[in-house]
C-alpha positions as CSV (number, residue, x, y, z in Angstrom):
1,M,0.0,0.0,0.0
2,S,1.2,3.4,-0.9
3,P,2.0,5.9,1.9
4,N,0.4,8.8,-0.2
5,K,-2.8,7.0,-0.9
6,A,-4.9,10.2,-0.3
7,S,-3.0,12.0,-3.1
8,S,-3.2,9.1,-5.7
9,P,-5.7,9.4,-8.6
10,A,-7.6,6.4,-7.1
11,A,-8.3,8.4,-3.9
12,K,-9.8,11.3,-5.9
13,D,-12.1,9.3,-8.2
14,P,-14.8,7.1,-6.5
15,V,-14.7,4.5,-9.3
16,N,-11.0,4.2,-9.3
17,R,-11.0,4.1,-5.5
18,F,-13.6,1.4,-5.5
19,E,-11.7,-0.7,-8.0
20,A,-8.5,-0.3,-6.1
21,D,-10.2,-1.3,-2.8
22,L,-11.8,-4.3,-4.4
23,K,-8.5,-5.4,-5.9
24,A,-6.9,-5.0,-2.5
25,L,-9.7,-7.0,-0.9
26,E,-9.3,-9.8,-3.5
27,D,-5.6,-9.9,-2.8
28,I,-6.3,-10.2,1.0
29,V,-8.8,-13.0,0.4
30,A,-6.2,-14.9,-1.8
31,K,-3.5,-14.6,0.9
32,M,-5.9,-15.7,3.7
33,E,-7.2,-18.6,1.6
34,A,-3.7,-19.9,1.2
35,G,-3.7,-20.5,4.9
36,D,0.0,-20.2,5.5
37,L,0.1,-16.9,7.4
38,P,0.9,-16.4,11.0
39,L,-2.0,-15.6,13.3
40,E,-1.1,-11.9,13.8
41,E,-0.7,-11.3,10.1
42,S,-4.0,-13.1,9.4
43,L,-5.8,-10.9,12.0
44,A,-4.2,-7.7,10.5
45,L,-5.3,-8.7,7.0
46,F,-8.8,-9.6,8.3
47,E,-9.1,-6.2,9.9
48,R,-7.9,-4.4,6.7
49,G,-10.3,-6.6,4.7
50,M,-13.2,-5.5,6.9
51,A,-12.3,-1.9,6.4
52,L,-12.1,-2.3,2.7
53,T,-15.5,-4.1,2.7
54,R,-17.1,-1.2,4.5
55,A,-15.5,1.3,2.1
56,C,-16.7,-0.7,-1.0
57,R,-20.2,-1.1,0.5
58,Q,-20.4,2.6,1.2
59,T,-19.3,3.4,-2.4
60,L,-21.9,1.0,-3.8
61,E,-24.6,2.6,-1.6
62,Q,-23.7,6.0,-2.8
63,A,-23.9,4.8,-6.4
64,E,-27.3,3.3,-5.8
65,L,-28.6,6.5,-4.4
66,R,-27.3,8.4,-7.4
67,V,-28.9,5.9,-9.8
68,N,-32.2,6.2,-7.9
69,R,-32.1,10.0,-8.1
70,L,-31.3,9.9,-11.8
71,A,-34.2,7.5,-12.4
72,A,-36.6,9.6,-10.3
73,A,-35.5,12.7,-12.2
74,G,-36.2,11.0,-15.5
75,G,-39.7,10.2,-14.4
76,D,-40.5,7.8,-17.3
77,G,-37.3,5.7,-16.8
78,T,-35.6,6.9,-19.9
79,G,-33.5,9.5,-18.2
80,G,-34.5,12.1,-20.8
81,E,-31.5,11.6,-23.0
82,A,-32.2,8.2,-24.6
83,D,-34.2,9.7,-27.4
84,A,-31.2,11.7,-28.7
């Protein structure tokens, strides 16, 4: 993990941040599934994985709210731009 995560492009763009967090979570799962980690490292990875899961869930919830707002604003479900 980069020490300047907050200044990376992934930290500024929610889509890139989500994808980076999801990739990190996949890496953690792979390491833990291998089963050859010391207990302390497993616990630290588990804790990091839970934090990443919360971050991903929050990003998805925000995206869902945004989609719902856009759908509601379109009224008829077309979003108003589909006819162009």
